[in-house]
N, C-alpha and C positions, 0 to 999 in steps of 0.2 A: 505495500500498500503506499502510496504517497500522497503526501498533504503538502500543498502550498501554502506558505504564511506571509503575508503580506504586512509588514511589522512598522511601525515608525512611535518615538518615545516624544512625549510630550515635555513639556518645559519644567514640569516638577517631576518628571523621570517614570510617568506611568506609561505602559507599553500598551499601544493602540492599532487595532488592522484587521483584517478579516482572514479565514483560513478556510479552505476548500480542497475537497478530495482531487489530486491532478486529472484533469481530463474532464473533468465536470464543468457545465455551464454554469454562467451568472457570478456573481460579484463574491459569493460564501458568505460564512456565518461573521458577524461583527463580535470583536472582542473589545474591553477596556480594563485593562489589568490583569495581571498573571492568572489570578484564580478565573476569571473568563476566559481567557485562554486555554488553559487545562480544561475545563468544562465543554470549550468547542472541540479540541482534540478528542476528549473521550465520546463526545457525541457524533463526530465524523467517524468515528472506529466502530462505534456500535451499528451505524448505518451503512457501512462500506461492505460491498461485497467479499465474502470471506473466501480467502483462497488456502489450498492445503498447505500451510508452509508451518514447519516444525516451532514450536513455543518452547521457552525454556532455556537455560544455557546449553543444553545438549544442540539444538538448535541455530545456536550464533556462534558458531566457531568460525574462522575466516582464516584460515592456513595456508 
């Protein structure tokens, strides 16, 4: 899964922007702050089509 994040930092240091699945059409989900960004990522992961990718440490080897 690939997620595209467009992010900017406001004058007070707050992260704002959008997050969307790569290849999707439209602007994406807006966020303002790190907690909202994490919530966007969780929502995108929950709605994304799942592929047969191993999970856990045994599936993350890059030898």
